[in-house]
Short mmCIF file of the C-alpha atoms (twelve columns), coordinates in Angstrom:
data_MODEL
# 
_entry.id   MODEL 
# 
loop_
_atom_site.group_PDB 
_atom_site.id 
_atom_site.type_symbol 
_atom_site.label_atom_id 
_atom_site.label_alt_id 
_atom_site.label_comp_id 
_atom_site.label_asym_id 
_atom_site.label_seq_id 
_atom_site.Cartn_x 
_atom_site.Cartn_y 
_atom_site.Cartn_z 
_atom_site.pdbx_PDB_model_num 
ATOM 1   C CA . MET A 1   0.005   -0.243 0.025   1 
ATOM 2   C CA . GLU A 2   1.316   3.212  -1.058  1 
ATOM 3   C CA . THR A 3   1.727   6.205  1.705   1 
ATOM 4   C CA . PRO A 4   2.505   9.783  1.010   1 
ATOM 5   C CA . PHE A 5   5.537   9.370  3.279   1 
ATOM 6   C CA . PRO A 6   9.249   8.386  2.057   1 
ATOM 7   C CA . PRO A 7   10.292  4.910  2.987   1 
ATOM 8   C CA . PHE A 8   12.497  4.705  6.355   1 
ATOM 9   C CA . ASP A 9   16.188  3.876  5.582   1 
ATOM 10  C CA . PRO A 10  17.185  2.196  9.103   1 
ATOM 11  C CA . HIS A 11  20.921  2.957  8.043   1 
ATOM 12  C CA . GLY A 12  19.858  6.799  7.897   1 
ATOM 13  C CA . HIS A 13  21.164  7.165  4.309   1 
ATOM 14  C CA . GLU A 14  20.062  10.128 3.291   1 
ATOM 15  C CA . LYS A 15  20.557  12.389 0.036   1 
ATOM 16  C CA . GLU A 16  22.689  15.370 0.776   1 
ATOM 17  C CA . GLU A 17  20.490  17.991 -0.379  1 
ATOM 18  C CA . ASP A 18  17.704  16.399 1.479   1 
ATOM 19  C CA . ALA A 19  19.845  16.407 4.718   1 
ATOM 20  C CA . ARG A 20  20.678  19.863 4.302   1 
ATOM 21  C CA . GLY A 21  16.867  21.106 3.580   1 
ATOM 22  C CA . PRO A 22  15.824  23.407 1.391   1 
ATOM 23  C CA . ARG A 23  18.123  26.100 0.152   1 
ATOM 24  C CA . LEU A 24  17.208  29.884 0.699   1 
ATOM 25  C CA . ARG A 25  18.085  32.281 -1.850  1 
ATOM 26  C CA . GLU A 26  19.351  35.487 -0.958  1 
ATOM 27  C CA . ILE A 27  17.988  38.507 -1.522  1 
ATOM 28  C CA . PRO A 28  20.210  41.872 -2.358  1 
ATOM 29  C CA . LEU A 29  19.520  44.361 0.179   1 
ATOM 30  C CA . ARG A 30  18.639  47.015 -2.823  1 
ATOM 31  C CA . LEU A 31  15.573  45.034 -3.407  1 
ATOM 32  C CA . MET A 32  14.585  45.699 0.437   1 
ATOM 33  C CA . ILE A 33  14.835  49.234 0.529   1 
ATOM 34  C CA . PRO A 34  11.265  50.161 -1.424  1 
ATOM 35  C CA . ASN A 35  9.360   47.857 0.718   1 
ATOM 36  C CA . ILE A 36  10.721  49.142 3.620   1 
ATOM 37  C CA . ILE A 37  9.614   52.640 2.618   1 
ATOM 38  C CA . THR A 38  6.319   51.406 1.928   1 
ATOM 39  C CA . ILE A 39  5.881   49.700 5.156   1 
ATOM 40  C CA . LEU A 40  6.959   53.020 6.995   1 
ATOM 41  C CA . ALA A 41  4.338   54.857 4.909   1 
ATOM 42  C CA . ILE A 42  1.667   52.413 6.613   1 
ATOM 43  C CA . CYS A 43  3.064   52.952 9.982   1 
ATOM 44  C CA . ALA A 44  3.099   56.819 9.317   1 
ATOM 45  C CA . GLY A 45  -0.533  56.465 8.361   1 
ATOM 46  C CA . LEU A 46  -1.633  54.625 10.775  1 
ATOM 47  C CA . THR A 47  0.272   56.627 13.535  1 
ATOM 48  C CA . GLY A 48  -1.421  59.645 12.325  1 
ATOM 49  C CA . VAL A 49  -4.861  58.339 12.880  1 
ATOM 50  C CA . ARG A 50  -3.666  57.326 16.499  1 
ATOM 51  C CA . LEU A 51  -2.621  61.002 17.064  1 
ATOM 52  C CA . ALA A 52  -5.977  62.101 15.769  1 
ATOM 53  C CA . PHE A 53  -7.615  59.861 18.571  1 
ATOM 54  C CA . GLU A 54  -5.383  61.251 20.814  1 
ATOM 55  C CA . ASN A 55  -6.496  64.668 19.884  1 
ATOM 56  C CA . ARG A 56  -2.995  65.668 18.562  1 
ATOM 57  C CA . TYR A 57  -4.429  66.911 15.366  1 
ATOM 58  C CA . GLU A 58  -1.511  68.907 13.943  1 
ATOM 59  C CA . LEU A 59  0.645   66.039 14.140  1 
ATOM 60  C CA . ALA A 60  -1.916  63.433 12.882  1 
ATOM 61  C CA . VAL A 61  -2.288  65.557 9.675   1 
ATOM 62  C CA . GLY A 62  1.549   65.954 9.396   1 
ATOM 63  C CA . MET A 63  1.912   62.079 9.619   1 
ATOM 64  C CA . VAL A 64  -0.516  61.706 6.960   1 
ATOM 65  C CA . LEU A 65  1.385   63.996 5.066   1 
ATOM 66  C CA . VAL A 66  4.506   62.149 5.444   1 
ATOM 67  C CA . ALA A 67  2.878   58.994 4.481   1 
ATOM 68  C CA . ALA A 68  1.630   60.320 1.275   1 
ATOM 69  C CA . PHE A 69  5.284   61.619 0.610   1 
ATOM 70  C CA . LEU A 70  6.631   58.355 1.639   1 
ATOM 71  C CA . ASP A 71  4.250   56.239 -0.437  1 
ATOM 72  C CA . GLY A 72  4.492   58.607 -3.410  1 
ATOM 73  C CA . ILE A 73  8.401   58.240 -3.953  1 
ATOM 74  C CA . ASP A 74  8.998   54.269 -2.735  1 
ATOM 75  C CA . GLY A 75  7.937   53.337 -6.676  1 
ATOM 76  C CA . ARG A 76  10.321  56.141 -8.070  1 
ATOM 77  C CA . ILE A 77  13.025  54.699 -5.691  1 
ATOM 78  C CA . ALA A 78  12.429  51.154 -6.961  1 
ATOM 79  C CA . ARG A 79  12.741  51.961 -10.169 1 
ATOM 80  C CA . LEU A 80  15.953  53.900 -9.673  1 
ATOM 81  C CA . MET A 81  17.687  51.416 -7.802  1 
ATOM 82  C CA . LYS A 82  16.095  48.380 -10.278 1 
ATOM 83  C CA . ALA A 83  14.426  47.253 -7.811  1 
ATOM 84  C CA . THR A 84  10.702  46.270 -8.835  1 
ATOM 85  C CA . SER A 85  8.758   43.583 -8.047  1 
ATOM 86  C CA . LYS A 86  5.378   41.953 -7.863  1 
ATOM 87  C CA . PHE A 87  5.929   41.606 -4.217  1 
ATOM 88  C CA . GLY A 88  6.687   45.206 -3.754  1 
ATOM 89  C CA . ALA A 89  3.640   46.468 -6.303  1 
ATOM 90  C CA . GLN A 90  1.307   44.477 -4.014  1 
ATOM 91  C CA . MET A 91  2.358   45.959 -0.977  1 
ATOM 92  C CA . ASP A 92  2.450   49.486 -2.617  1 
ATOM 93  C CA . SER A 93  -1.035  49.091 -3.547  1 
ATOM 94  C CA . LEU A 94  -2.036  47.954 -0.005  1 
ATOM 95  C CA . ALA A 95  -0.083  51.022 1.459   1 
ATOM 96  C CA . ASP A 96  -2.139  53.163 -0.835  1 
ATOM 97  C CA . ILE A 97  -5.445  52.496 0.591   1 
ATOM 98  C CA . VAL A 98  -4.392  53.168 3.765   1 
ATOM 99  C CA . ASN A 99  -2.533  56.258 3.014   1 
ATOM 100 C CA . PHE A 100 -4.720  57.982 0.657   1 
ATOM 101 C CA . GLY A 101 -7.931  56.504 1.679   1 
ATOM 102 C CA . VAL A 102 -8.580  55.302 5.007   1 
ATOM 103 C CA . ALA A 103 -6.088  57.510 7.214   1 
ATOM 104 C CA . PRO A 104 -7.305  60.923 5.881   1 
ATOM 105 C CA . ALA A 105 -11.144 59.777 6.085   1 
ATOM 106 C CA . LEU A 106 -10.501 58.972 9.792   1 
ATOM 107 C CA . VAL A 107 -8.295  62.142 10.567  1 
ATOM 108 C CA . LEU A 108 -11.122 64.097 9.297   1 
ATOM 109 C CA . TYR A 109 -13.905 62.497 11.014  1 
ATOM 110 C CA . VAL A 110 -11.947 62.588 14.453  1 
ATOM 111 C CA . PHE A 111 -11.427 66.246 13.782  1 
ATOM 112 C CA . LEU A 112 -14.440 67.481 12.360  1 
ATOM 113 C CA . LEU A 113 -17.116 65.243 10.877  1 
ATOM 114 C CA . ASP A 114 -18.222 63.403 13.690  1 
ATOM 115 C CA . GLN A 115 -19.916 66.916 14.649  1 
ATOM 116 C CA . ALA A 116 -22.541 65.870 11.783  1 
ATOM 117 C CA . ARG A 117 -22.937 62.198 13.010  1 
ATOM 118 C CA . SER A 118 -23.765 59.628 10.653  1 
ATOM 119 C CA . ILE A 119 -23.679 62.150 7.675   1 
ATOM 120 C CA . GLY A 120 -19.868 62.657 8.726   1 
ATOM 121 C CA . TRP A 121 -19.374 59.054 9.017   1 
ATOM 122 C CA . ILE A 122 -21.000 58.474 5.610   1 
ATOM 123 C CA . ALA A 123 -19.137 61.006 3.916   1 
ATOM 124 C CA . ALA A 124 -15.713 59.926 5.550   1 
ATOM 125 C CA . LEU A 125 -17.042 55.975 4.181   1 
ATOM 126 C CA . ILE A 126 -17.533 57.428 0.510   1 
ATOM 127 C CA . TYR A 127 -14.123 58.887 0.405   1 
ATOM 128 C CA . ALA A 128 -12.222 55.847 1.865   1 
ATOM 129 C CA . ILE A 129 -14.344 53.628 -0.691  1 
ATOM 130 C CA . ALA A 130 -13.765 56.231 -3.456  1 
ATOM 131 C CA . ALA A 131 -10.211 56.372 -3.083  1 
ATOM 132 C CA . GLY A 132 -10.074 52.385 -2.952  1 
ATOM 133 C CA . LEU A 133 -12.016 52.562 -6.191  1 
ATOM 134 C CA . ARG A 134 -9.370  54.986 -7.777  1 
ATOM 135 C CA . LEU A 135 -6.658  52.864 -6.767  1 
ATOM 136 C CA . ALA A 136 -7.959  49.884 -8.402  1 
ATOM 137 C CA . ARG A 137 -8.791  51.422 -11.747 1 
ATOM 138 C CA . PHE A 138 -5.075  52.879 -11.404 1 
ATOM 139 C CA . ASN A 139 -3.531  49.369 -11.350 1 
ATOM 140 C CA . VAL A 140 -5.626  48.061 -14.098 1 
ATOM 141 C CA . MET A 141 -4.777  50.776 -16.261 1 
ATOM 142 C CA . ASP A 142 -1.339  50.431 -15.505 1 
ATOM 143 C CA . GLU A 143 -1.089  46.972 -15.999 1 
ATOM 144 C CA . ARG A 144 -2.075  46.979 -19.603 1 
ATOM 145 C CA . GLN A 145 0.607   45.912 -21.724 1 
ATOM 146 C CA . GLN A 146 -0.280  48.479 -24.327 1 
ATOM 147 C CA . LYS A 147 -0.918  52.058 -23.152 1 
ATOM 148 C CA . ALA A 148 -2.697  55.076 -25.096 1 
ATOM 149 C CA . SER A 149 -0.230  57.946 -25.437 1 
ATOM 150 C CA . TRP A 150 -2.626  60.212 -23.402 1 
ATOM 151 C CA . GLN A 151 -1.883  58.149 -20.251 1 
ATOM 152 C CA . SER A 152 0.998   59.762 -19.845 1 
ATOM 153 C CA . GLU A 153 -0.089  63.134 -20.158 1 
ATOM 154 C CA . TYR A 154 -3.795  62.718 -18.140 1 
ATOM 155 C CA . PHE A 155 -4.890  61.059 -15.141 1 
ATOM 156 C CA . VAL A 156 -8.633  59.584 -15.066 1 
ATOM 157 C CA . GLY A 157 -10.123 61.332 -12.580 1 
ATOM 158 C CA . VAL A 158 -8.239  63.177 -9.260  1 
ATOM 159 C CA . PRO A 159 -5.369  61.022 -8.322  1 
ATOM 160 C CA . ALA A 160 -5.460  59.287 -4.901  1 
ATOM 161 C CA . PRO A 161 -2.381  61.048 -3.335  1 
ATOM 162 C CA . ALA A 162 -3.989  64.491 -4.479  1 
ATOM 163 C CA . GLY A 163 -6.979  63.559 -3.099  1 
ATOM 164 C CA . ALA A 164 -5.695  62.797 0.225   1 
ATOM 165 C CA . LEU A 165 -3.990  66.507 0.392   1 
ATOM 166 C CA . VAL A 166 -7.285  68.076 -1.059  1 
ATOM 167 C CA . VAL A 167 -9.827  66.549 0.964   1 
ATOM 168 C CA . LEU A 168 -7.892  67.583 4.604   1 
ATOM 169 C CA . LEU A 169 -8.876  71.280 3.679   1 
ATOM 170 C CA . PRO A 170 -11.242 71.687 6.619   1 
ATOM 171 C CA . VAL A 171 -8.735  70.553 8.728   1 
ATOM 172 C CA . TYR A 172 -6.257  73.364 7.410   1 
ATOM 173 C CA . LEU A 173 -8.958  75.924 7.822   1 
ATOM 174 C CA . GLY A 174 -9.880  74.502 11.350  1 
ATOM 175 C CA . PHE A 175 -6.136  74.797 12.217  1 
ATOM 176 C CA . LEU A 176 -6.148  78.707 10.861  1 
ATOM 177 C CA . GLY A 177 -9.054  79.334 13.514  1 
ATOM 178 C CA . MET A 178 -12.366 78.234 11.830  1 
ATOM 179 C CA . ALA A 179 -14.570 76.898 14.393  1 
ATOM 180 C CA . PRO A 180 -15.593 73.456 14.232  1 
ATOM 181 C CA . THR A 181 -19.442 74.018 14.409  1 
ATOM 182 C CA . LYS A 182 -22.059 71.680 13.143  1 
ATOM 183 C CA . GLY A 183 -22.587 74.027 10.121  1 
ATOM 184 C CA . PHE A 184 -18.755 73.962 9.553   1 
ATOM 185 C CA . ALA A 185 -19.174 70.048 10.190  1 
ATOM 186 C CA . TYR A 186 -21.919 69.529 7.358   1 
ATOM 187 C CA . ALA A 187 -20.279 71.694 4.704   1 
ATOM 188 C CA . ALA A 188 -17.031 69.431 5.098   1 
ATOM 189 C CA . ALA A 189 -18.928 66.833 4.829   1 
ATOM 190 C CA . ALA A 190 -20.677 67.645 1.515   1 
ATOM 191 C CA . TYR A 191 -16.824 68.695 0.301   1 
ATOM 192 C CA . THR A 192 -15.851 65.341 1.226   1 
ATOM 193 C CA . VAL A 193 -17.999 63.781 -0.551  1 
ATOM 194 C CA . VAL A 194 -17.542 65.940 -3.958  1 
ATOM 195 C CA . ILE A 195 -13.893 64.968 -3.721  1 
ATOM 196 C CA . GLY A 196 -14.656 61.360 -3.527  1 
ATOM 197 C CA . LEU A 197 -16.790 61.891 -6.688  1 
ATOM 198 C CA . LEU A 198 -13.605 63.519 -8.001  1 
ATOM 199 C CA . LEU A 199 -11.708 60.528 -7.628  1 
ATOM 200 C CA . VAL A 200 -13.792 57.985 -9.194  1 
ATOM 201 C CA . SER A 201 -14.999 60.554 -11.962 1 
ATOM 202 C CA . ARG A 202 -13.792 60.175 -15.647 1 
ATOM 203 C CA . LEU A 203 -12.553 63.871 -15.398 1 
ATOM 204 C CA . PRO A 204 -9.288  63.968 -17.457 1 
ATOM 205 C CA . VAL A 205 -6.979  65.628 -15.131 1 
ATOM 206 C CA . TRP A 206 -3.467  66.804 -16.136 1 
ATOM 207 C CA . SER A 207 -0.864  64.691 -14.977 1 
ATOM 208 C CA . GLY A 208 2.441   66.719 -15.323 1 
ATOM 209 C CA . LYS A 209 4.347   63.594 -16.439 1 
ATOM 210 C CA . SER A 210 4.439   64.010 -20.067 1 
ATOM 211 C CA . GLY A 211 8.008   63.353 -21.411 1 
ATOM 212 C CA . GLY A 212 7.568   66.351 -23.605 1 
ATOM 213 C CA . SER A 213 7.164   68.760 -21.033 1 
ATOM 214 C CA . ARG A 214 9.974   71.492 -21.597 1 
ATOM 215 C CA . VAL A 215 11.320  74.502 -19.810 1 
ATOM 216 C CA . ARG A 216 12.802  77.721 -21.355 1 
ATOM 217 C CA . ARG A 217 16.659  77.922 -20.371 1 
ATOM 218 C CA . ASP A 218 15.928  81.593 -19.166 1 
ATOM 219 C CA . LEU A 219 13.228  80.204 -16.602 1 
ATOM 220 C CA . VAL A 220 15.036  77.324 -15.357 1 
ATOM 221 C CA . LEU A 221 16.684  79.530 -12.199 1 
ATOM 222 C CA . PRO A 222 13.507  81.604 -11.699 1 
ATOM 223 C CA . LEU A 223 11.478  78.368 -11.389 1 
ATOM 224 C CA . MET A 224 14.386  76.976 -8.957  1 
ATOM 225 C CA . LEU A 225 13.797  79.824 -6.900  1 
ATOM 226 C CA . ALA A 226 10.296  79.718 -6.641  1 
ATOM 227 C CA . VAL A 227 10.070  75.952 -5.594  1 
ATOM 228 C CA . VAL A 228 12.746  77.128 -2.769  1 
ATOM 229 C CA . LEU A 229 10.261  80.208 -1.836  1 
ATOM 230 C CA . TYR A 230 7.451   77.750 -1.622  1 
ATOM 231 C CA . VAL A 231 8.928   75.256 0.391   1 
ATOM 232 C CA . ALA A 232 10.258  78.141 2.922   1 
ATOM 233 C CA . LEU A 233 6.665   79.308 3.130   1 
ATOM 234 C CA . LEU A 234 5.531   76.042 3.871   1 
ATOM 235 C CA . MET A 235 7.787   75.479 6.679   1 
ATOM 236 C CA . SER A 236 7.023   78.985 8.081   1 
ATOM 237 C CA . PHE A 237 3.398   79.278 7.563   1 
ATOM 238 C CA . THR A 238 2.157   75.196 6.806   1 
ATOM 239 C CA . TRP A 239 -1.541  75.699 7.264   1 
ATOM 240 C CA . GLU A 240 -1.753  78.581 5.304   1 
ATOM 241 C CA . VAL A 241 0.372   77.382 2.209   1 
ATOM 242 C CA . LEU A 242 -1.076  74.087 2.262   1 
ATOM 243 C CA . ALA A 243 -5.064  75.429 2.252   1 
ATOM 244 C CA . LEU A 244 -3.867  77.787 -0.643  1 
ATOM 245 C CA . THR A 245 -2.017  74.710 -2.573  1 
ATOM 246 C CA . VAL A 246 -5.697  73.130 -2.237  1 
ATOM 247 C CA . VAL A 247 -7.328  76.020 -3.885  1 
ATOM 248 C CA . ALA A 248 -5.259  76.232 -6.409  1 
ATOM 249 C CA . TYR A 249 -4.988  72.762 -7.322  1 
ATOM 250 C CA . LEU A 250 -8.723  72.805 -7.663  1 
ATOM 251 C CA . CYS A 251 -8.546  75.505 -9.936  1 
ATOM 252 C CA . THR A 252 -6.540  74.000 -12.261 1 
ATOM 253 C CA . LEU A 253 -9.144  71.023 -12.805 1 
ATOM 254 C CA . PRO A 254 -11.198 72.974 -15.374 1 
ATOM 255 C CA . PHE A 255 -8.012  73.966 -17.332 1 
ATOM 256 C CA . GLY A 256 -6.828  70.397 -17.497 1 
ATOM 257 C CA . ALA A 257 -10.515 69.384 -18.677 1 
ATOM 258 C CA . HIS A 258 -10.360 72.360 -21.364 1 
ATOM 259 C CA . SER A 259 -6.816  71.097 -22.560 1 
ATOM 260 C CA . TRP A 260 -8.531  67.676 -23.052 1 
ATOM 261 C CA . LYS A 261 -11.216 69.029 -24.659 1 
ATOM 262 C CA . LYS A 262 -9.009  71.089 -27.013 1 
ATOM 263 C CA . LYS A 263 -7.359  67.923 -28.250 1 
ATOM 264 C CA . TYR A 264 -9.883  65.079 -28.440 1 
ATOM 265 C CA . GLY A 265 -13.273 67.110 -28.551 1 
ATOM 266 C CA . THR A 266 -15.043 65.512 -25.127 1 
ATOM 267 C CA . LEU A 267 -15.017 66.361 -21.821 1 
ATOM 268 C CA . THR A 268 -14.737 62.843 -20.489 1 
ATOM 269 C CA . VAL A 269 -12.117 60.119 -21.014 1 
ATOM 270 C CA . GLU A 270 -14.607 57.581 -22.005 1 
ATOM 271 C CA . SER A 271 -15.619 58.737 -25.098 1 
ATOM 272 C CA . VAL A 272 -12.278 59.869 -26.594 1 
ATOM 273 C CA . PRO A 273 -12.269 58.854 -30.270 1 
ATOM 274 C CA . ALA A 274 -8.387  58.265 -30.205 1 
ATOM 275 C CA . ASP A 275 -5.101  59.480 -29.097 1 
ATOM 276 C CA . LEU A 276 -2.611  61.182 -30.295 1 
ATOM 277 C CA . HIS A 277 -1.016  58.586 -32.585 1 
ATOM 278 C CA . GLY A 278 -4.165  57.409 -33.961 1 
ATOM 279 C CA . GLU A 279 -4.584  54.620 -31.472 1 
ATOM 280 C CA . GLN A 280 -8.219  53.809 -30.582 1 
ATOM 281 C CA . PRO A 281 -9.381  52.602 -27.181 1 
ATOM 282 C CA . ARG A 282 -10.628 49.295 -26.766 1 
ATOM 283 C CA . GLU A 283 -14.401 49.130 -26.265 1 
ATOM 284 C CA . ASP A 284 -13.821 47.546 -22.744 1 
ATOM 285 C CA . ASP A 285 -11.101 49.647 -21.686 1 
ATOM 286 C CA . PHE A 286 -12.694 51.609 -19.194 1 
ATOM 287 C CA . ASP A 287 -15.526 48.854 -18.308 1 
ATOM 288 C CA . ARG A 288 -12.482 46.992 -17.002 1 
ATOM 289 C CA . GLY A 289 -11.057 50.241 -15.448 1 
ATOM 290 C CA . LEU A 290 -14.401 51.188 -13.886 1 
# 
């Protein structure tokens, strides 16, 4: 009768590879660095939630922004170090939903939306779920082997990292002295729902990643000085600069849609006739990408 176990050798003669056991493959340290950054981003996002429950709101928002920053650079560092992997991609996706969806929603709810009771919680849920759907759509579109040329110029809907920065605008205003009244809480709940809808919308949003972007030589130094000035102001007047940044970003959305309409003759991505190279999107491209 056959058994699933190997026959017993009373003399203890074993093959050399069986005695040693399975050989563990060594992994270069550079492959671990992006994953470590991703883990630190998750830790920062969850720590921001804890700080919010402890009523240390400024630190909480700071940790959420740090998490968003780390989550935004881990993929770029992986590509620069040639350390990309399927494991890292899955880790990054899990970190995205925590740092761009769950953490901002909970911090906003604890700071203000709880004043609106169930309405505030529903708004937080809508935003968190919308962020998850937005990230799932991005992953589906990013995995395609053949990508339309417009994908290097535009996002479909507001990207999740920008959504995390933008949705916290009521918190920035609260830090600037706006009282957390019930009226403000209901307005913030409506604002949160709108941002969630922008995440899952088909609004074309300029990505700024186009390889064709060029800066005139005489504008290079002024642009660098402008970046230094922005960072200096951000360090000195953090909440004022963040609030103005959010307002400025929201104001740019109509310009991105207008630019798209000028190129493709439509205001939504789903009905674009063809990309710049004449490639026709497949009928199920946007159905699979939500």
